[in-house]
Wavefront OBJ file of the C-alpha trace (Angstrom):
o trace
v -0.498 -3.075 -15.641
v 0.770 -0.254 -13.453
v 4.330 -0.015 -12.209
v 4.907 0.517 -8.487
v 7.941 1.433 -6.434
v 8.283 -0.777 -3.369
v 10.816 1.082 -1.238
v 12.481 -0.618 1.711
v 13.076 1.594 4.732
v 15.482 1.247 7.607
v 16.000 3.225 10.784
v 19.505 4.455 11.564
v 20.820 3.297 14.898
v 18.880 0.031 15.009
v 21.084 -2.958 15.756
v 22.495 -4.625 12.657
v 21.217 -8.141 12.000
v 23.530 -11.016 12.826
v 25.348 -12.803 10.010
v 22.836 -15.641 10.329
v 19.868 -13.245 10.124
v 21.422 -11.498 7.098
v 21.961 -14.806 5.325
v 18.297 -15.697 5.883
v 17.162 -12.282 4.599
v 19.290 -12.603 1.459
v 17.891 -16.086 0.851
v 14.297 -14.961 1.454
v 14.692 -11.906 -0.786
v 16.155 -14.137 -3.500
v 13.107 -16.423 -3.289
v 10.795 -13.393 -3.429
v 12.690 -11.982 -6.442
v 12.316 -15.306 -8.262
v 8.567 -15.283 -7.551
v 8.301 -11.777 -9.017
v 10.171 -12.910 -12.135
v 8.114 -16.096 -12.539
v 4.774 -14.252 -12.366
v 5.902 -11.419 -14.650
v 5.886 -8.699 -11.975
v 9.661 -8.107 -11.905
v 10.923 -4.891 -13.481
v 14.037 -3.978 -11.457
v 15.359 -4.077 -7.899
v 18.406 -3.074 -5.904
v 19.853 -2.661 -2.457
v 21.664 0.496 -1.432
v 24.767 1.218 0.605
v 24.118 3.120 3.873
v 22.781 6.673 3.598
v 26.106 7.962 4.951
v 27.641 7.090 1.554
v 25.240 9.405 -0.309
v 26.244 12.578 -2.120
v 23.672 15.264 -2.908
v 24.130 17.167 -6.186
v 22.363 20.425 -6.974
v 22.871 23.245 -9.426
v 22.541 26.742 -8.019
v 23.110 29.823 -10.187
v 24.742 27.578 -12.805
v 27.246 26.147 -10.315
v 27.263 22.453 -9.401
v 27.304 21.974 -5.635
v 27.833 18.649 -3.892
v 27.394 17.800 -0.224
v 28.119 14.581 1.623
v 25.407 12.588 3.291
v 21.757 11.969 2.544
v 19.493 14.763 1.353
v 16.892 14.186 4.074
v 17.837 14.807 7.698
v 16.005 11.789 9.042
v 16.564 8.592 11.001
v 14.523 6.715 8.395
v 16.485 6.106 5.206
v 15.890 4.272 1.948
v 17.759 0.983 1.985
v 16.617 -0.665 -1.237
v 13.724 -1.024 -3.628
v 11.804 -3.060 -6.128
v 10.080 -1.707 -9.221
v 7.224 -4.068 -10.001
v 4.343 -4.327 -12.417
v 0.970 -5.207 -10.892
v -2.633 -5.149 -12.112
v -3.790 -2.898 -9.257
v -2.901 -1.409 -5.885
v -4.245 -4.402 -3.949
v -1.911 -6.750 -5.837
v 1.012 -4.371 -5.259
v 0.215 -4.191 -1.536
v 0.094 -7.989 -1.308
v 3.512 -8.232 -2.969
v 4.867 -5.493 -0.688
v 3.741 -7.528 2.330
v 5.688 -10.520 1.016
v 8.703 -8.288 0.353
v 8.507 -6.878 3.868
v 8.564 -10.374 5.353
v 11.470 -11.359 3.097
v 13.685 -8.366 3.902
v 12.531 -7.817 7.483
v 11.805 -4.113 7.004
v 8.907 -1.761 6.232
v 8.052 -1.394 2.535
v 6.356 1.718 1.137
v 4.234 1.325 -2.018
v 3.892 4.145 -4.556
v 2.534 3.968 -8.089
v 4.471 5.551 -10.929
v 2.824 8.545 -12.565
v 1.252 7.063 -15.703
v 1.196 10.501 -17.365
v 5.005 10.491 -17.354
v 5.287 7.112 -19.109
l 1 2 3 4 5 6 7 8 9 10 11 12 13 14 15 16 17 18 19 20 21 22 23 24 25 26 27 28 29 30 31 32 33 34 35 36 37 38 39 40 41 42 43 44 45 46 47 48 49 50 51 52 53 54 55 56 57 58 59 60 61 62 63 64 65 66 67 68 69 70 71 72 73 74 75 76 77 78 79 80 81 82 83 84 85 86 87 88 89 90 91 92 93 94 95 96 97 98 99 100 101 102 103 104 105 106 107 108 109 110 111 112 113 114 115 116 117
């Protein structure tokens, strides 16, 4: 089985969901997470605080430099993710579609580099 990153993307400036919509998303994501666990696809998942809370760390000429804010200057920002195990890309894409419905956001699918494992 191959591991895949299912990354959830949001667009800055879009209206925040209502409390009712958020409650439904949390419930739906919880149901999806339980499905992943039950079928043996679950590896790890997590939601992230807004990109404005990010700190970028880099080492330049031996000195550690930190800057506030996300690394990428983009309206689209990573909001959360799942790491799953799936038999093939088609299965991962099908799970990503379910995840997208559950969280109400686009989900990008990328396989892990097997050579690095």
